[in-house]
C-alpha positions in Angstrom: -0.1 0.0 0.0 1.2 3.4 -0.7 1.6 6.2 2.1 -0.9 8.2 0.0 -3.7 5.6 0.5 -3.2 4.8 3.9 -5.6 6.0 6.7 -4.6 8.7 9.1 -5.7 9.8 12.5 -6.8 13.8 12.9 -7.8 14.2 16.2 -11.2 11.9 17.1 -11.7 10.9 13.6 -9.6 8.6 11.1 -9.6 9.4 7.2 -9.6 6.4 4.9 -6.4 8.2 2.9 -4.3 11.2 2.9 -6.0 12.9 0.0 -7.7 15.8 1.4 -9.9 18.3 -0.7 -9.0 21.6 -0.1 -11.5 24.4 0.5 -11.9 26.5 -2.6 -14.6 29.5 -2.4 -17.1 29.1 -5.4 -18.9 32.6 -4.6 -22.0 31.5 -5.5 -24.1 31.7 -2.4 -27.0 34.0 -1.9 -26.6 36.4 1.6 -24.3 33.7 2.7 -26.7 30.7 1.8 -25.4 27.7 -0.7 -27.7 26.3 -3.1 -27.7 24.0 -5.9 -24.6 24.8 -7.1 -23.0 23.7 -3.9 -24.8 20.9 -3.9 -23.5 19.3 -7.2 -20.3 20.5 -6.6 -19.8 19.3 -3.0 -21.7 16.0 -3.6 -19.3 15.4 -6.8 -16.2 15.8 -4.8 -17.6 13.3 -2.3 -17.7 10.5 -4.9 -13.9 11.4 -5.5 -12.5 8.7 -3.3 -10.6 11.5 -1.3 -10.4 10.8 2.8 -11.8 14.5 3.4 -13.6 16.8 1.9 -13.4 20.3 3.4 -16.1 23.0 2.1 -15.1 26.3 1.3 -14.4 29.2 3.3 -17.3 29.7 5.2 -17.6 33.2 6.9 -19.0 33.7 10.2 -20.8 36.8 9.7 -22.1 38.8 7.0 -19.5 41.5 7.4 -16.8 38.8 7.5 -17.5 37.7 3.8 -14.9 38.4 1.0 -17.5 38.9 -1.6 -21.4 39.0 -1.9 -21.3 35.3 -3.5 -19.6 34.1 -0.3 -20.8 31.1 2.2 -21.5 31.9 5.6 -23.0 29.9 8.8 -24.6 32.9 10.4 -28.2 32.3 10.3 -30.6 29.5 10.5 -31.0 29.5 6.5 -27.1 29.1 6.1 -27.4 26.2 8.4 -30.3 24.5 6.5 -28.7 24.6 3.2 -25.4 23.2 4.6 -27.4 20.5 6.5 -29.1 19.4 3.1 -25.7 19.2 1.5 -23.9 17.6 4.2 -27.0 14.9 4.3 -26.6 14.5 0.5 -22.7 13.8 0.8 -23.1 11.4 3.4 -25.9 9.6 1.3 -22.8 9.4 -1.5 -19.7 8.2 0.2 -17.9 7.5 3.4 -16.2 10.6 2.9 -15.3 12.9 6.3 -16.4 16.2 6.2 -15.1 19.3 7.2 -15.6 23.1 6.9 -13.5 25.8 6.9 -14.6 29.0 8.8 -13.0 32.3 8.0 -13.5 36.2 8.4 -12.2 38.0 5.6 -10.9 41.1 7.5 -9.9 44.0 5.5 -10.0 41.7 2.6 -14.0 41.5 2.4 -16.5 43.6 0.3 -14.4 42.8 -2.7 -15.8 41.6 -6.4 -16.0 38.0 -7.3 -12.6 37.0 -9.0 -14.6 36.8 -12.4 -15.5 40.2 -12.1 -12.4 42.1 -11.2 -11.7 41.0 -7.8 -11.4 44.6 -6.7 -12.9 46.5 -3.9 -16.9 46.9 -4.5 -18.3 50.3 -4.6 -21.1 51.7 -2.7 -23.2 51.3 -5.4 -22.3 47.7 -5.8 -23.6 47.1 -2.5 -20.3 47.8 -0.3 -19.9 47.2 3.4 -17.8 48.4 6.2 -14.8 46.1 6.9 -12.6 45.8 9.9 -9.1 44.8 10.5 -6.5 44.9 13.4 -5.4 48.3 11.9 -6.8 50.8 9.4 -4.7 50.0 6.8 -6.0 49.4 3.3 -5.1 46.4 1.6 -4.2 48.1 -1.4 -4.4 51.4 -3.7 -8.0 52.1 -4.1 -9.3 49.9 -2.0 -11.4 51.2 1.5 -9.9 51.5 4.4 -11.1 48.8 7.2 -12.0 50.1 10.7 -9.7 49.0 13.4 -11.3 46.5 16.0 -11.5 47.5 19.7 -11.4 44.5 21.9 -15.4 44.8 22.0 -15.1 43.9 18.2 -12.7 41.5 18.4 -15.0 39.7 21.1 -17.6 40.0 19.0 -15.9 38.2 16.1 -14.7 35.8 18.4 -18.1 34.9 19.5 -19.3 34.7 16.1 -16.4 32.0 15.3 -18.2 30.2 18.1 -21.5 30.4 17.1 -20.8 29.2 13.6 -18.7 26.3 15.2 -22.0 25.6 17.4 -23.7 25.4 13.9 -21.3 23.1 12.1 -21.7 20.9 14.9 -25.5 20.6 14.2 -24.9 20.3 11.1 -22.7 17.3 11.2 -19.3 18.3 10.0 -16.6 16.0 11.4 -13.9 18.5 11.4 -13.2 22.6 11.6 -10.5 24.1 9.8 -10.0 28.0 11.5 -8.7 29.8 8.5 -6.0 32.0 9.7 -3.7 32.4 6.6 -4.2 34.0 3.3 -4.3 37.8 4.4 -7.9 37.3 6.0 -8.7 38.7 9.3 -6.7 36.2 11.6 -3.6 36.2 9.5 -3.8 40.1 9.5 -3.2 40.0 13.1 -0.5 37.5 12.7 1.3 39.9 10.2 3.4 42.9 10.7 2.3 44.2 7.6 -1.4 44.7 8.3 -1.2 44.9 12.0 0.5 48.1 13.4 -1.5 48.1 17.0 0.4 49.2 19.7 -1.8 47.5 22.7 -1.6 43.8 23.6 -2.4 42.3 20.4 0.1 44.2 18.3 4.0 44.4 17.9 6.1 41.4 19.3 5.0 37.7 17.7 3.7 37.0 21.1 1.2 39.8 20.7 0.0 39.4 17.3 -0.8 35.8 17.7 -2.9 36.3 20.6 -6.4 37.1 19.0 -5.8 34.0 16.7 -5.3 32.1 19.7 -8.0 33.4 21.7 -10.2 32.4 18.6 -9.0 28.9 18.3 -9.7 28.7 22.4 -12.8 29.4 22.1 -13.9 27.2 19.4 -11.5 24.3 21.1 -14.1 25.0 24.1 -17.0 24.0 22.6 -15.8 21.5 19.5 -16.0 17.7 20.5 -12.4 15.8 21.0 -14.0 12.9 19.3 -14.1 15.2 16.1 -11.3 17.2 14.5 -10.3 20.7 15.4 -7.3 22.3 13.0 -5.8 25.4 11.6 -5.1 27.1 7.9 -1.6 28.9 8.7 0.5 30.7 6.7 4.4 29.5 5.8 5.4 33.1 4.6 3.9 36.0 3.5 6.6 36.4 0.5 7.3 40.4 1.6 10.0 41.8 3.3 9.3 42.5 6.8 6.4 39.8 6.7 5.6 36.6 8.2 8.5 33.9 7.8 8.8 29.9 8.3 10.1 30.3 11.5 7.2 32.3 12.6 5.1 29.6 11.5 7.0 27.0 13.5 6.1 29.1 16.7 2.6 29.5 15.6 2.2 25.8 15.1 3.6 25.1 18.7 1.4 27.4 20.5 -1.6 25.9 18.5 -0.8 22.4 19.5 -0.6 23.4 22.9 -4.3 24.3 22.8 -5.3 21.3 21.6 -4.8 21.6 17.8 -5.2 18.7 16.0 -3.4 19.4 12.7 -2.4 22.7 10.3 -2.5 23.0 6.5 0.2 25.3 5.8 0.1 27.8 2.5 1.0 31.4 2.5 0.8 34.9 1.0 -2.3 36.8 0.3 -1.3 39.4 2.8 -0.2 42.2 0.5 -0.7 42.4 -3.2 2.9 43.4 -4.1 4.2 40.0 -2.6 6.3 37.5 -5.0 5.3 34.4 -4.5 7.8 31.7 -6.7 4.8 29.4 -7.4 6.1 25.9 -9.0 5.2 22.4 -8.1 4.6 21.9 -4.3 6.2 25.3 -3.9 4.6 25.3 -0.2 6.0 21.9 0.8 9.3 23.4 2.4 6.9 25.2 4.8 4.9 21.9 5.9 8.4 20.1 6.3 9.6 22.7 8.5 6.8 23.1 10.7 6.0 19.1 11.1 9.9 18.4 11.9 9.9 21.2 14.7 6.6 20.3 16.2 5.4 17.0 15.2 2.0 18.5 14.9 0.1 16.5 12.2 0.7 18.6 9.4 -0.8 19.0 5.6 1.2 20.6 2.6 -0.7 22.5 -0.2 0.5 24.2 -3.2 0.6 22.9 -6.7 0.5 19.2 -6.1 -1.2 17.9 -9.0 0.6 14.8 -9.7 -0.1 11.2 -7.8 3.7 10.3 -7.5 4.8 13.9 -6.5 2.1 13.6 -3.4 3.3 9.9 -2.4 7.2 11.3 -2.7 6.2 14.0 -0.3 4.5 11.8 2.1 7.3 9.2 1.7 10.0 11.3 2.7 8.3 12.8 5.8 7.4 16.2 4.7 3.8 16.2 5.3 1.2 13.7 6.7 -1.4 14.4 4.3 -1.6 16.6 1.0 -4.3 19.1 0.3 -5.6 19.4 -3.4 -7.4 22.1 -4.7 -7.4 23.1 -8.5 -6.3 19.6 -9.5 -9.8 18.1 -8.2 -11.9 21.2 -10.1 -10.0 19.9 -13.5 -10.6 16.1 -12.7 -12.9 15.5 -9.7 -12.1 11.6 -10.2 -8.3 12.8 -9.1 -8.2 10.0 -6.3 -9.3 7.0 -8.4 -6.9 7.8 -11.1 -4.0 8.4 -8.2 -5.0 5.0 -6.5 -5.0 3.1 -9.9 -1.3 4.6 -10.6 0.0 3.7 -7.4 -1.6 0.4 -7.4 -4.3 1.3 -4.5 -7.9 0.9 -4.2 -10.1 3.7 -3.3 -13.6 4.0 -2.5 -16.0 3.5 -5.8 -19.7 4.2 -5.4 -21.5 0.9 -6.3 -23.1 3.1 -9.2 -20.3 3.8 -10.7 -18.1 0.3 -10.3 -18.9 -0.6 -13.7 -16.0 1.7 -14.8 -13.3 0.4 -12.1 -10.3 -1.2 -14.0 -11.0 -4.6 -12.6 -14.3 -4.4 -14.6 -13.5 -2.1 -17.5 -10.1 -3.0 -18.8 -9.9 1.0 -20.9 -10.2 2.4 -17.6 -6.4 2.2 -16.7 -5.5 3.2 -19.9 -7.0 6.5 -19.4 -5.4 7.6 -16.2 -2.4 9.9 -17.4 0.7 9.1 -16.0 3.7 10.9 -15.3 
């Protein structure tokens, strides 16, 4: 058996293999409520043979959305829509289901990607955004309101309220989003956080609010499920977050009961120079895993089965998180298993196309 298709314990759950589907925003919700687009998208991915499917960044308040089309979990309508989708996915396969809880901070009130990615104007329905400091994300963007401690407490409580809803919906796992330049990452970053109180300045101070949010969710999230975080490995900009900071942050999260971290980066400032390439963020996962021994996921242009297997075999990560490769090929895990000589879940309705039944299937799998 390959490592990629071996089981892995995450907190109180076990995933059948180490192929995980990374959260991918669809920008297609209405007032935070998911719809039939999300149903077909997520139910299709639930049939993929991956071990874990994590739903897209799901925002804890309307103010915390990236765009008007972003998913949320702050009201009963949001919860009911996600309950419908989770039930459908569970009826289709044994895949574990997670949700990424998020707040966009100063990067909120923006256009959908296919509309330009810029800041919304008032006649487009813009809303006030918040951040650790009153610093705009980019020239021409709105200036966010700097949060006071009451505002921070309200956001912490919103994360908890959304986590309670996620529990009722029946998710196996929560990933707290503290990367990609969104609110919790803004607190972590000296490029976005210029506070002079207990939440700014030193690394310990900049981590304080994200850790408070994690602690509050940990208090109510059952140990028999899994709770982790998406964290930055680098901000790819001078004076920003670096891999050594990621090690410290992961260690502090682990001390507070964090079951896993997935490590990506970038997104804090638009002028960052990100050296993209196959597996370009794997070194961050490698450094954190070796220094802290926390269960660690690698993400970032991981697109081939043997590439993923090599990452795990070298001890650089415990699992891989794959995004765009699954959009391109929703049966990525099937094809990876065939290539590596392994097995993964095939729904009974689809077993007639398994290579053991239909010999052309193996020839259709692209090989390196």
